[in-house]
C-alpha positions in Angstrom: -147.4 -103.1 24.2 -147.5 -100.7 27.3 -150.4 -98.5 27.2 -149.5 -94.7 26.6 -151.7 -93.6 29.8 -152.5 -95.8 32.8 -155.8 -96.0 34.5 -156.1 -93.5 37.4 -157.9 -95.4 40.1 -159.1 -94.3 43.5 -159.6 -96.4 46.7 -160.5 -95.0 50.3 -158.0 -96.9 53.0 -157.2 -95.9 56.6 -159.2 -92.8 56.6 -157.8 -91.2 53.3 -158.7 -91.6 49.7 -155.6 -92.6 47.6 -155.0 -92.1 43.9 -153.0 -94.9 41.9 -152.2 -95.6 38.8 -152.7 -98.9 37.1 -151.4 -100.6 33.9 -152.3 -104.4 33.0 -153.7 -106.8 35.5 -152.4 -109.6 37.5 -150.9 -112.7 35.7 -150.2 -116.1 36.8 -146.5 -116.6 37.3 -145.8 -113.0 37.2 -145.2 -110.5 40.1 -147.0 -107.2 40.2 -144.7 -104.3 40.4 -145.7 -101.2 43.0 -143.8 -98.2 42.9 -144.1 -95.7 45.7 -142.6 -92.2 45.4 -140.8 -89.7 47.6 -141.6 -86.8 49.4 -142.8 -84.1 47.2 -143.1 -86.3 44.2 -146.0 -88.2 42.7 -147.0 -91.4 41.1 -146.1 -90.3 37.5 -142.3 -89.8 38.2 -141.9 -93.7 37.6 -143.3 -93.1 33.9 -139.9 -93.6 32.5 -139.2 -96.7 34.5 -142.6 -98.3 34.2 -142.5 -98.1 30.6 -139.7 -100.8 30.2 -142.1 -103.3 32.1 -144.9 -103.6 29.9 -145.6 -107.0 30.4 -146.3 -106.9 34.0 -149.2 -105.7 36.5 -147.9 -102.4 37.3 -149.2 -99.7 39.9 -148.0 -96.5 40.9 -149.3 -95.0 44.4 -149.8 -91.3 45.1 -149.1 -91.4 48.8 -151.2 -89.2 51.2 -150.7 -85.2 50.6 -149.4 -86.2 47.0 -150.3 -86.2 43.8 -154.0 -86.7 43.2 -154.4 -88.3 46.6 -156.6 -86.5 49.4 -154.6 -83.6 51.1 -153.7 -84.6 54.7 -151.2 -82.8 57.1 -148.6 -85.5 58.1 -148.2 -85.7 61.8 -146.3 -89.0 61.8 -144.5 -91.2 59.4 -145.8 -94.3 60.4 -148.9 -93.1 58.3 -147.1 -94.2 55.1 -146.7 -97.8 55.9 -150.3 -97.7 57.2 -151.9 -96.4 54.2 -149.6 -98.6 52.0 -150.4 -102.1 54.0 -154.2 -101.0 54.0 -154.1 -100.2 49.8 -152.3 -103.6 49.5 -155.2 -105.3 51.6 -157.9 -103.4 49.9 -156.7 -104.6 46.4 -155.9 -107.9 47.3 -152.3 -107.5 46.2 -150.0 -110.6 46.4 -146.4 -111.7 44.7 -145.4 -108.0 45.1 -142.2 -106.6 44.2 -142.1 -103.1 45.9 -139.9 -100.2 44.5 -139.6 -97.3 46.7 -137.7 -93.9 46.5 -137.0 -92.2 49.8 -140.1 -91.9 51.8 -141.5 -94.5 49.7 -138.9 -96.8 50.9 -139.6 -96.0 54.3 -143.4 -96.8 53.7 -142.5 -100.2 51.9 -140.3 -101.3 54.8 -143.2 -100.6 57.3 -145.9 -102.1 55.0 -143.9 -105.3 54.3 -143.5 -106.0 57.8 -147.4 -105.8 58.5 -148.5 -108.0 55.5 -147.1 -111.0 53.8 -147.9 -109.6 50.2 -144.3 -108.7 49.4 -141.7 -111.1 48.0 -138.9 -108.5 47.4 -138.1 -104.9 47.9 -136.1 -102.3 45.8 -135.3 -99.2 48.2 -133.6 -96.2 46.6 -132.2 -94.1 49.4 -134.3 -95.8 52.3 -135.8 -95.4 54.6 -134.0 -92.3 56.6 -132.9 -90.3 53.3 -134.9 -87.2 54.5 -134.5 -87.6 58.2 -132.3 -84.5 58.3 -134.6 -82.5 56.3 -138.2 -83.2 57.4 -138.8 -83.1 61.3 -141.6 -85.8 61.1 -139.1 -88.5 59.5 -137.8 -88.6 62.9 -141.0 -89.9 64.3 -141.2 -93.7 63.2 -138.0 -95.1 65.0 -140.2 -98.4 64.8 -139.4 -98.6 60.9 -135.7 -100.1 62.2 -137.6 -102.7 64.1 -139.7 -103.4 60.6 -136.4 -103.6 58.8 -135.3 -106.4 61.1 -138.4 -108.3 61.0 -138.4 -108.6 57.3 -136.9 -112.0 55.5 -137.4 -111.1 52.1 -134.7 -110.1 49.8 -134.1 -106.4 50.1 -132.1 -104.4 47.6 -130.7 -100.8 48.5 -129.5 -98.2 45.9 -127.6 -95.5 47.8 -126.6 -92.2 46.4 -123.3 -90.6 47.4 -122.7 -89.8 51.1 -123.0 -85.9 52.4 -120.0 -83.8 52.7 -119.0 -83.0 56.6 -120.8 -79.9 56.6 -123.8 -79.4 54.3 -126.9 -77.3 54.0 -130.1 -78.7 55.5 -131.9 -78.5 52.6 -129.1 -80.0 50.2 -130.5 -82.8 48.1 -127.1 -83.6 46.1 -126.4 -86.3 48.6 -128.2 -88.9 50.8 -127.9 -89.2 54.3 -128.9 -92.9 54.5 -126.9 -94.8 56.8 -124.3 -96.7 55.0 -124.6 -99.6 57.3 -128.4 -99.9 56.9 -128.3 -103.0 54.7 -127.1 -105.0 57.9 -130.5 -104.3 59.5 -132.1 -106.3 57.0 -132.0 -110.2 57.0 -131.3 -110.5 53.5 -130.1 -106.9 52.4 -127.8 -106.2 49.3 -126.4 -102.7 49.0 -125.4 -100.9 45.8 -123.8 -97.6 46.2 -123.5 -94.8 43.3 -121.1 -92.3 44.7 -121.6 -90.1 41.8 -125.3 -89.9 41.9 -127.6 -87.7 44.0 -130.5 -88.9 46.1 -132.8 -88.5 43.1 -131.8 -91.9 41.6 -134.8 -92.7 39.8 -134.8 -89.2 37.7 -130.8 -89.3 37.5 -130.3 -92.6 36.4 -133.3 -94.7 35.3 -131.6 -96.9 33.1 -129.6 -98.1 36.1 -132.9 -98.6 38.0 -134.5 -100.4 35.2 -131.5 -103.0 35.1 -131.4 -103.6 38.6 -135.2 -103.9 38.8 -134.8 -106.7 36.0 -132.2 -108.3 38.2 -135.0 -108.5 41.2 -137.7 -109.8 38.9 -135.2 -112.4 37.3 -134.3 -113.6 41.1 -138.1 -113.8 42.0 -138.5 -116.0 38.8 -135.4 -118.2 39.9 -136.8 -118.3 43.5 -133.8 -116.5 45.1 
């Protein structure tokens, strides 16, 4: 049975102290599920989804400047991928299924291109979801090179498209490029036209369903 409260752990990597939540331990023949949140959120936003996967090793990371991780000014988005790759190396993680929302998806794409620990990615409004909102999001154009370099299955859960005219701080829709899936060698695009960019919070049951598909595909070697 899944513990009510996860263990709060800390690790110093890439010059910053990161806090993360851990449930369970790595199991032979099973993947580790690594959850990475969006801008302005924290690791606990995944609790509702994580509750459905109690038989697995579960990690939810607080990215730098968020949650209980060290507060740092963000000058370039590449640091998120660098932090995540260093985090994976420090913990000696492998057989990872990475689940990232928005900025978390951005970080996962970069990190997965830097290390061979990831088996699959599930991305919710990645990786340019906040490009029109947060100025520094545009600093890491190299994320496209990371996407093209990946040779693992990548599933994109994409929210409704924005209207022609919209407020800069409008979070009701997603500016994710509809053709983003073509940047990945093994990409799959799932479009939810009735959903805002807050997919994990608005439709957790659907995220659970799709993540279970990813786990089943991992077991089947697809």
